[in-house]
C-alpha positions as CSV (number, residue, x, y, z in Angstrom):
1,M,0.0,0.0,0.0
2,A,2.9,2.4,0.7
3,E,4.0,2.0,-2.9
4,I,1.0,3.9,-4.2
5,Y,1.6,6.8,-1.8
6,Y,5.2,7.1,-3.1
7,L,4.0,7.0,-6.7
8,V,1.4,9.7,-6.0
9,I,4.0,12.0,-4.5
10,I,6.5,11.4,-7.3
11,I,3.9,12.1,-10.0
12,A,2.4,15.1,-8.3
13,V,5.8,16.8,-7.6
14,F,7.2,16.3,-11.0
15,S,3.9,17.3,-12.7
16,V,4.3,20.6,-10.9
17,V,7.9,20.8,-12.2
18,Q,6.8,20.1,-15.7
19,S,4.0,22.7,-15.5
20,I,6.7,25.3,-14.7
21,F,9.6,24.2,-16.7
22,G,8.1,22.3,-19.7
23,V,10.1,19.2,-18.6
24,G,10.2,17.2,-15.4
25,L,7.8,14.3,-15.3
26,L,10.1,12.2,-17.5
27,L,13.4,14.0,-16.9
28,F,13.2,13.6,-13.2
29,G,10.5,10.9,-12.8
30,T,12.6,8.4,-14.7
31,P,15.8,8.5,-12.5
32,T,13.6,8.6,-9.4
33,L,11.8,5.4,-10.3
34,L,14.9,3.7,-11.5
35,L,16.6,4.6,-8.2
36,L,13.6,2.9,-6.4
37,E,14.4,-0.3,-8.3
38,Y,11.6,-0.2,-10.9
39,S,12.6,-1.7,-14.3
40,Y,12.9,0.6,-17.3
41,S,9.7,-0.8,-18.8
42,E,7.8,-0.4,-15.6
43,T,9.0,3.1,-15.3
44,L,7.8,4.0,-18.7
45,W,4.4,2.4,-18.2
46,L,3.9,4.5,-15.0
47,L,5.2,7.8,-16.4
48,L,4.2,7.9,-20.1
49,P,0.4,8.0,-19.7
50,C,0.7,11.0,-17.3
51,S,3.2,12.7,-19.6
52,V,0.8,12.2,-22.6
53,T,-2.0,13.8,-20.6
54,I,0.0,16.9,-19.6
55,S,1.7,17.3,-23.0
56,L,-1.7,17.1,-24.8
57,I,-3.2,19.9,-22.7
58,Q,-0.1,22.0,-23.3
59,V,-0.2,21.4,-27.0
60,V,-4.0,22.3,-27.2
61,N,-3.5,25.4,-25.2
62,D,-0.4,26.7,-27.0
63,Y,-0.7,25.2,-30.5
64,K,-0.2,28.5,-32.2
65,L,3.3,28.7,-30.6
66,I,4.4,25.4,-31.9
67,E,6.8,25.4,-34.9
68,A,8.7,22.1,-34.5
69,K,6.2,19.8,-36.3
70,K,7.4,17.9,-39.3
71,R,11.0,17.5,-38.2
72,A,9.9,15.8,-35.0
73,V,8.0,13.1,-36.9
74,Y,10.5,12.5,-39.7
75,L,13.7,12.6,-37.7
76,V,13.0,11.8,-34.1
77,I,10.6,8.8,-34.3
78,P,12.7,6.3,-36.2
79,T,15.7,6.6,-33.9
80,L,13.4,6.6,-30.9
81,V,11.8,3.3,-31.9
82,L,15.2,1.8,-32.6
83,G,16.7,2.9,-29.3
84,L,13.7,1.7,-27.2
85,V,13.5,-1.7,-28.9
86,L,17.2,-2.3,-28.3
87,V,17.2,-1.2,-24.6
88,V,14.0,-3.2,-23.7
89,T,15.2,-6.3,-25.6
90,Y,18.6,-6.3,-23.8
91,A,17.5,-4.7,-20.5
92,N,19.2,-7.3,-18.4
93,G,22.7,-6.4,-19.8
94,I,22.4,-2.7,-19.7
95,N,22.7,-0.4,-16.6
96,I,20.0,2.1,-17.5
97,T,20.3,4.0,-14.3
98,R,23.9,4.8,-14.9
99,I,23.3,5.8,-18.5
100,V,20.5,8.1,-17.3
101,G,22.9,9.6,-14.7
102,I,25.7,10.3,-17.2
103,L,23.3,12.0,-19.6
104,L,21.9,14.1,-16.7
105,L,25.4,15.2,-15.7
106,L,26.3,16.1,-19.3
107,I,23.1,18.1,-19.6
108,G,23.6,19.9,-16.3
109,V,27.2,20.8,-17.1
110,I,26.2,22.2,-20.5
111,K,23.3,24.2,-19.0
112,F,25.7,25.8,-16.4
113,S,28.3,26.8,-18.9
114,S,27.5,29.7,-21.2
115,K,30.5,28.9,-23.4
116,L,29.4,25.3,-23.9
117,Q,25.8,26.5,-24.6
118,A,27.1,29.0,-27.2
119,L,29.2,26.3,-28.9
120,L,26.4,23.8,-28.8
121,G,24.0,26.5,-30.2
122,L,26.2,27.0,-33.2
123,M,26.5,23.3,-33.8
124,V,22.7,22.8,-33.4
125,K,21.9,25.6,-35.9
126,K,24.3,24.1,-38.5
127,H,23.3,20.5,-37.9
128,I,19.8,20.6,-36.5
129,Q,18.6,17.5,-38.4
130,I,21.4,15.4,-36.8
131,Y,20.5,16.9,-33.4
132,Y,16.9,15.8,-33.8
133,I,18.2,12.3,-34.6
134,I,20.3,12.3,-31.5
135,I,17.3,13.3,-29.4
136,G,15.5,10.3,-30.7
137,V,18.3,7.9,-29.8
138,V,18.8,9.4,-26.3
139,H,15.1,9.3,-25.5
140,G,14.7,5.8,-26.8
141,I,17.5,4.3,-24.7
142,S,17.1,6.4,-21.5
143,N,13.8,8.5,-21.6
144,M,16.1,11.5,-21.2
145,G,15.4,13.3,-24.4
146,G,13.9,16.2,-22.5
147,G,17.3,17.4,-21.6
148,P,18.8,17.8,-25.1
149,L,15.3,18.8,-26.4
150,S,15.1,21.7,-23.9
151,I,18.6,22.8,-24.9
152,L,17.6,22.7,-28.6
153,M,14.5,24.8,-28.0
154,S,16.3,27.2,-25.7
155,T,18.8,27.7,-28.6
156,I,16.1,28.4,-31.1
157,Y,13.7,30.4,-28.9
158,S,14.1,32.8,-26.0
159,K,10.6,33.0,-24.4
160,K,9.8,30.3,-21.8
161,E,6.2,29.9,-23.1
162,I,7.4,29.2,-26.7
163,I,10.1,26.8,-25.4
164,R,7.6,25.0,-23.3
165,A,5.0,24.6,-26.1
166,N,7.5,23.2,-28.6
167,V,9.0,20.8,-26.0
168,A,5.5,19.6,-25.1
169,F,4.6,18.9,-28.7
170,I,7.6,16.7,-29.3
171,Y,7.2,15.1,-25.9
172,L,3.6,14.1,-26.8
173,I,4.8,12.5,-30.1
174,L,7.6,10.7,-28.4
175,A,5.4,9.4,-25.5
176,M,2.7,8.1,-27.9
177,F,5.2,6.2,-30.0
178,Q,6.9,4.8,-26.8
179,L,3.6,3.4,-25.6
180,V,2.9,1.8,-28.9
181,V,6.4,0.2,-29.0
182,L,6.1,-1.0,-25.4
183,S,2.7,-2.6,-26.0
184,V,4.3,-4.7,-28.8
185,I,7.6,-5.7,-27.3
186,S,7.5,-5.4,-23.5
187,H,6.8,-8.2,-21.1
188,T,5.2,-5.7,-18.7
189,S,2.0,-3.9,-19.3
190,L,0.0,-0.8,-18.2
191,R,-0.4,-0.9,-14.4
192,S,-3.7,-0.3,-12.6
193,E,-2.2,2.5,-10.5
194,V,-2.0,4.6,-13.6
195,M,-5.8,5.2,-13.5
196,L,-5.1,7.1,-10.2
197,L,-1.9,8.7,-11.3
198,I,-3.3,10.4,-14.4
199,P,-5.9,12.5,-12.6
200,I,-3.3,13.3,-9.9
201,S,-0.9,14.5,-12.6
202,L,-3.5,16.5,-14.3
203,A,-4.7,18.2,-11.1
204,S,-1.1,19.1,-10.2
205,Y,-0.5,20.5,-13.6
206,I,-3.6,22.6,-13.7
207,F,-3.2,24.0,-10.2
208,T,0.4,25.0,-10.9
209,S,-0.3,26.5,-14.3
210,K,-3.0,28.8,-12.7
211,F,-1.3,29.8,-9.5
212,I,2.5,29.2,-9.6
213,S,4.0,29.0,-13.1
214,S,3.6,32.7,-13.9
215,E,5.5,33.7,-10.7
216,V,8.7,31.9,-11.8
217,N,11.0,34.2,-13.8
218,D,13.4,33.0,-16.5
219,K,16.5,33.2,-14.3
220,K,15.0,31.3,-11.4
221,Y,13.6,28.8,-14.0
222,T,17.0,28.1,-15.5
223,F,18.9,27.9,-12.2
224,I,16.5,25.6,-10.3
225,L,16.2,23.2,-13.3
226,N,20.0,23.0,-13.7
227,V,20.6,22.2,-10.0
228,M,17.9,19.5,-10.1
229,V,19.5,17.9,-13.2
230,L,23.0,17.8,-11.6
231,V,21.7,16.4,-8.3
232,Y,19.8,13.6,-10.1
233,G,22.8,12.9,-12.3
234,V,25.1,12.4,-9.3
235,L,22.6,10.1,-7.5
236,A,22.1,8.0,-10.6
237,V,25.8,7.6,-11.4
238,I,26.9,6.6,-7.8
239,K,24.0,4.2,-7.2
């Protein structure tokens, strides 16, 4: 019985984070559940339905702000599917938690370094198609595509609302394809707890959007997110 309480807290907290930052439910929910000894497939089955719900609302509300449409489908999906199939098929021989930790540390270091961000920004602008492909691979094998995705959108756009809308759109596509692939190849399936977690996630998101999100300025937004990324990266690597 205690398990469901932990899951409710995790989903509620990171739904709040996602409402403010545009990422959070997968970026931080994934390492949290992996650290609690859930398998990668179980983690996805618990988080993805909630992520789809939040992303769908964000997309509907901010559809006019979304520009990253065709690229997401043509470039991200094939590599996402390939990465997810490989990691689920060979899950016993892969330390997913450590992979997630390393990626989080890399993301955190880049976000804290203006020089690295500037360099990456130049590379992204010159090779944006390759970067989309990399996002697909990273998200497929680790569920950590939100990190490089937020870096990409921050490079292209400056306003938090536009960044969040475009991240939500690609997140929605990624999550739907992940669920389809999981339903075909995974030995685990949708858990009954999800029927409780989805409304919890939705309520947390709506409450935060109305009363908290607008109070967080861009500097606080960036600093808090970066600190959380680094902390989770360290925890996942040393486990």
